[in-house]
C-alpha positions as CSV (number, residue, x, y, z in Angstrom):
1,V,68.9,114.8,116.7
2,A,65.6,114.9,114.9
3,V,62.4,115.7,116.9
4,P,59.8,112.9,116.5
5,S,57.0,114.2,114.4
6,N,53.3,113.8,115.2
7,A,53.2,111.3,112.3
8,E,55.8,109.2,114.1
9,R,54.0,109.4,117.4
10,Q,50.6,108.5,116.0
11,K,49.7,105.7,113.6
12,L,46.2,105.4,112.1
13,V,45.2,101.7,111.7
14,Y,42.2,100.8,109.5
15,F,40.3,97.5,109.7
16,K,36.9,96.0,108.9
17,K,34.2,95.8,111.5
18,S,33.2,92.3,110.4
19,D,33.0,90.1,107.4
20,T,29.5,91.3,106.7
21,D,30.2,95.0,107.4
22,A,33.0,96.2,105.3
23,T,32.8,99.8,106.5
24,P,36.3,100.8,107.6
25,A,36.9,101.8,111.2
26,S,40.0,103.4,112.7
27,V,41.9,103.4,116.0
28,T,44.7,105.9,116.8
29,I,47.8,104.3,118.6
30,S,50.1,106.8,120.3
31,T,53.8,106.3,121.0
32,P,55.1,107.4,124.5
33,A,56.1,111.0,125.2
34,M,59.8,111.5,124.8
35,G,62.5,113.9,126.0
36,R,66.3,114.2,125.8
37,I,69.3,115.1,127.9
38,S,71.9,117.7,126.9
39,I,75.2,118.2,128.7
40,L,77.8,121.1,128.6
41,K,81.1,119.8,130.1
42,K,83.6,122.2,131.5
43,G,86.9,122.1,133.5
44,S,87.7,124.6,136.3
45,Q,90.9,125.5,134.3
46,E,93.0,124.1,131.5
47,N,95.0,121.0,132.4
48,T,98.5,122.2,131.6
49,P,101.3,120.7,133.8
50,G,103.6,123.3,135.2
51,T,100.8,125.7,136.2
52,V,99.3,126.6,139.6
53,T,95.6,126.4,140.4
54,E,94.3,129.6,138.9
55,G,92.8,130.1,135.5
56,Q,89.7,130.4,133.3
57,E,87.1,127.7,132.9
58,V,87.5,125.7,129.7
59,T,85.1,123.3,127.8
60,L,86.2,119.7,127.8
61,P,86.0,117.6,124.6
62,R,85.9,113.8,124.4
63,V,84.3,113.3,127.8
64,V,82.1,110.1,127.8
65,F,78.8,109.8,129.6
66,K,76.7,106.7,130.1
67,I,72.9,106.9,130.4
68,R,71.1,104.0,132.1
69,D,67.5,103.3,132.9
70,K,67.4,103.8,136.7
71,S,64.9,101.0,137.4
72,T,66.6,98.3,135.3
73,G,70.2,99.5,134.9
74,T,70.0,99.0,131.2
75,L,72.3,101.2,129.1
76,V,70.2,103.3,126.8
77,D,72.7,105.8,125.3
78,T,76.4,106.8,125.3
79,L,77.4,110.4,124.8
80,T,80.8,111.9,123.9
81,T,81.3,115.7,124.2
82,G,82.5,117.5,121.1
83,A,85.1,120.3,120.8
84,D,82.6,122.7,122.3
85,G,82.1,120.4,125.3
86,K,78.5,119.6,124.4
87,A,76.7,116.4,123.9
88,T,73.0,115.6,123.5
89,S,71.3,112.2,123.9
90,K,68.8,110.6,121.6
91,W,65.1,110.9,122.4
92,L,64.3,108.9,125.5
93,E,61.0,107.7,126.9
94,C,59.6,109.5,130.0
95,K,61.5,107.7,132.8
96,T,64.1,108.4,135.3
97,Y,67.7,107.8,134.1
98,T,71.1,107.8,135.8
99,V,73.9,109.6,134.1
100,T,77.4,108.5,134.8
101,E,80.6,110.3,133.7
102,E,83.7,108.3,132.7
103,T,87.0,109.3,134.2
104,V,88.4,112.5,132.8
105,S,92.2,112.6,132.9
106,G,93.5,115.4,135.2
107,Y,90.1,116.3,136.6
108,T,87.9,115.1,139.4
109,P,84.9,113.3,137.8
110,A,81.4,114.4,138.4
111,E,79.2,112.3,140.7
112,P,76.5,110.2,138.9
113,F,73.1,112.1,138.9
114,D,69.5,111.2,138.0
115,V,67.4,112.9,135.3
116,T,63.6,112.4,135.3
117,I,62.1,113.0,131.9
118,S,58.4,113.9,132.4
119,E,57.6,116.4,129.6
120,N,57.2,115.6,126.0
121,L,59.8,117.0,123.6
122,K,61.7,118.7,126.3
123,T,65.5,118.9,126.4
124,Y,66.9,118.7,130.0
125,S,70.1,120.7,130.0
126,Y,73.0,120.3,132.5
127,E,76.2,122.2,132.9
128,L,78.9,120.2,134.7
129,T,82.2,121.7,135.8
130,N,85.0,119.4,137.0
131,E,87.6,120.6,139.4
132,I,91.1,120.0,138.1
133,V,93.2,117.6,140.2
134,S,95.8,119.6,142.2
135,R,97.9,119.0,145.3
136,R,99.7,121.1,147.9
137,I,103.4,120.8,148.0
138,R,105.7,121.0,151.0
139,V,109.4,121.3,150.2
140,V,111.7,120.1,153.0
141,K,115.4,120.5,153.4
142,K,117.2,117.4,154.9
143,D,120.6,116.3,155.9
144,A,121.6,113.5,153.4
145,E,123.6,111.7,156.1
146,S,121.1,111.7,158.9
147,G,117.8,112.2,157.1
148,V,117.0,114.9,159.7
149,R,115.3,118.2,158.6
150,I,117.7,121.1,158.5
151,P,116.4,124.2,160.2
152,L,118.1,126.5,157.8
153,A,117.0,128.5,154.8
154,I,117.7,127.4,151.2
155,Q,116.5,128.8,147.9
156,F,114.9,126.6,145.3
157,K,112.7,126.6,142.2
158,V,110.1,124.3,140.7
159,T,110.1,123.5,137.0
160,D,108.2,121.2,134.6
161,V,110.2,118.4,132.9
162,H,111.2,120.9,130.2
163,N,112.8,123.2,132.8
164,N,110.2,125.8,132.4
165,P,109.9,127.5,135.8
166,V,106.6,127.5,137.7
167,I,105.8,131.1,138.8
168,F,104.1,131.7,142.2
169,D,102.7,135.2,142.6
170,G,105.3,136.5,140.3
171,K,108.2,134.7,142.0
172,E,110.4,132.0,140.5
173,I,112.7,131.5,143.4
174,L,111.3,130.5,146.8
175,T,113.0,130.1,150.2
176,T,112.5,127.6,153.1
177,N,111.7,129.1,156.5
178,A,113.8,128.9,159.7
179,D,112.3,125.5,160.4
180,G,113.6,124.1,157.1
181,Y,110.5,123.8,155.0
182,C,108.3,125.8,152.6
183,D,104.7,125.2,151.7
184,L,104.2,126.4,148.1
185,P,101.9,129.4,147.9
186,K,99.5,127.6,145.5
187,A,98.7,124.0,144.6
188,L,100.1,122.5,141.5
189,V,98.0,120.7,138.8
190,V,98.6,117.1,137.7
191,G,101.9,116.5,135.9
192,D,105.6,115.8,136.3
193,Y,107.8,118.3,138.0
194,L,111.4,118.9,139.0
195,L,112.6,120.5,142.3
196,Q,115.9,122.3,141.9
197,E,118.0,123.8,144.6
198,V,119.4,127.2,143.8
199,E,121.3,128.1,147.0
200,S,122.2,125.7,149.8
201,A,122.3,126.3,153.5
202,Q,125.5,127.3,155.2
203,G,127.7,124.2,155.9
204,Y,126.1,122.2,153.1
205,L,127.0,121.4,149.5
206,L,124.6,122.5,146.8
207,S,122.6,119.7,145.3
208,K,123.7,119.0,141.8
209,Y,120.7,117.0,140.6
210,P,117.0,118.1,140.5
211,V,114.5,116.0,142.5
212,P,111.6,114.7,140.3
213,F,108.1,114.3,141.6
214,T,104.7,113.6,140.1
215,I,101.1,114.7,140.9
216,N,98.2,112.5,139.9
217,A,94.7,111.7,141.2
218,K,96.1,109.1,143.6
219,S,98.6,111.5,145.2
220,P,98.0,112.5,148.9
221,E,96.4,116.0,149.5
222,T,99.9,117.3,150.5
223,I,103.0,115.9,148.9
224,E,106.3,116.3,150.8
225,V,109.3,116.7,148.5
226,A,112.8,116.6,150.1
227,I,116.0,118.2,149.0
228,S,118.8,116.2,150.7
229,D,122.3,117.8,150.9
230,Y,125.5,116.5,152.2
231,P,127.4,118.5,154.8
232,A,130.5,120.3,153.5
233,K,133.7,118.7,154.7
234,G,137.4,119.2,154.4
235,M,140.7,117.4,155.3
236,I,143.6,118.5,157.4
237,K,146.9,118.0,155.7
238,V,150.0,117.5,157.9
239,N,153.5,117.7,156.7
240,K,155.6,116.2,159.5
241,T,159.3,116.8,158.8
242,G,162.6,116.3,160.7
243,L,166.4,116.0,160.1
244,M,167.3,112.6,159.0
245,F,170.8,111.1,158.8
246,T,171.7,110.7,155.1
247,G,175.4,109.8,155.2
248,V,178.9,111.2,156.1
249,E,181.3,113.6,154.5
250,K,185.0,112.6,154.7
251,H,187.9,115.1,154.6
252,E,191.6,115.2,155.6
253,S,193.0,117.1,158.5
254,G,196.3,117.4,160.2
255,Y,195.1,114.8,162.6
256,G,194.0,112.4,159.9
257,E,190.6,111.7,158.3
258,I,187.5,113.4,159.8
259,Y,184.0,112.2,159.1
260,T,181.2,114.6,159.4
261,P,177.6,113.3,159.6
262,L,175.1,114.7,157.0
263,F,171.4,115.4,157.8
264,E,168.6,116.4,155.5
265,E,165.1,117.5,156.3
266,K,162.6,114.9,155.2
267,T,159.0,113.8,155.7
268,L,158.8,111.7,158.8
269,E,157.0,108.3,158.4
270,G,155.0,106.6,161.1
271,V,154.3,109.6,163.3
272,T,150.9,109.4,165.0
273,I,148.8,112.6,164.5
274,K,145.7,113.3,166.6
275,V,142.9,115.7,165.6
276,T,140.7,117.1,168.4
277,A,137.7,119.3,168.1
278,A,138.6,122.7,169.5
279,E,134.9,123.7,169.8
280,D,131.5,122.1,169.5
281,I,131.1,121.1,165.8
282,I,127.5,121.9,164.9
283,V,126.1,121.4,161.4
284,G,122.5,122.2,160.4
285,G,121.5,122.4,164.1
286,Q,123.0,119.0,164.8
287,L,125.9,118.4,167.2
288,K,128.4,116.3,165.4
289,H,131.3,116.5,167.8
290,K,131.8,118.0,171.3
291,A,134.7,120.2,172.1
292,G,137.6,118.0,173.2
293,D,136.4,114.9,171.2
294,V,139.2,113.2,169.3
295,V,137.7,113.0,165.8
296,D,140.6,111.3,164.0
297,T,144.1,109.8,164.4
298,F,146.4,108.8,161.6
299,K,150.0,108.0,160.9
300,T,152.2,109.8,158.5
301,Y,153.7,108.4,155.4
302,E,156.9,109.2,153.5
303,T,154.7,110.3,150.6
304,E,153.3,113.7,151.5
305,S,150.1,113.3,149.5
306,K,148.9,110.6,151.9
307,N,149.4,112.7,155.1
308,H,145.9,113.9,155.8
309,S,143.0,113.3,158.1
310,K,139.7,111.8,157.0
311,E,137.0,114.1,155.8
312,L,135.9,116.4,158.7
313,Y,132.9,118.7,159.2
314,L,133.6,122.4,159.0
315,G,134.9,123.8,162.3
316,K,138.0,124.4,164.4
317,Y,140.3,121.6,165.3
318,I,143.6,121.1,167.2
319,V,146.3,118.9,165.6
320,T,148.9,117.2,167.9
């Protein structure tokens, strides 16, 4: 931006004193003193999703600033930072101005500030550093059936949407504590992430699908992300058999014909089976069944593949 020269600031005007006196006279008219505003814009670190809050300051290009006359609110100039993060206004009259920053994606915008230009041809320089938007993450392990937090340890990892792992203090795999949660060691910057379980808790199935979550400027300061697993279960198969009459065998004897009944061991149909908990069935700290509780009853079928209980939590049972 060119500095206004003395010739621009002063104009010499010639005029006649009167119609009878043609001797030229002169009056010097001066323009107001002027100054300008220069801004260097930085971010606390590079805005790269999948990273934690640690890094070097970087200059921020394409950040827009509005300069308004503080007394009237009139917009007098608009600045946009270049690749070097710098922008300089045009020459402005000696007044007080309010500088407002437009929203910067991924960063907390700077608060508006006033600049009073009081010296001629002076550049008022400002360096503004925006903090990157980041949030704390709490990972919670829950029972998918009850929604209750499971007080058991699981192992998990956090990745970006391209499955690149986020590294925390040199670690890729983290573990929940005995209370069933883990606060990530460092905050994550804005972006989209995936939470993937690596090893489930005892008595639970490993989650097959990653849990997506997003961090943006509207997110709460701490985001809770839950991994919900279903309890492992099994079925008790019962093959109830007995001798069943299938026919007779006839043969001759000295006393005449003798008929001998024939029996064959087959699956018995319609037999009622009762399954009782032999102990307290506890899964993830939750009492599912007390010892002695009848947890299932079913009838047998002729087809063996149908002779089983419903799905039961892992534990010891008595079948009668």
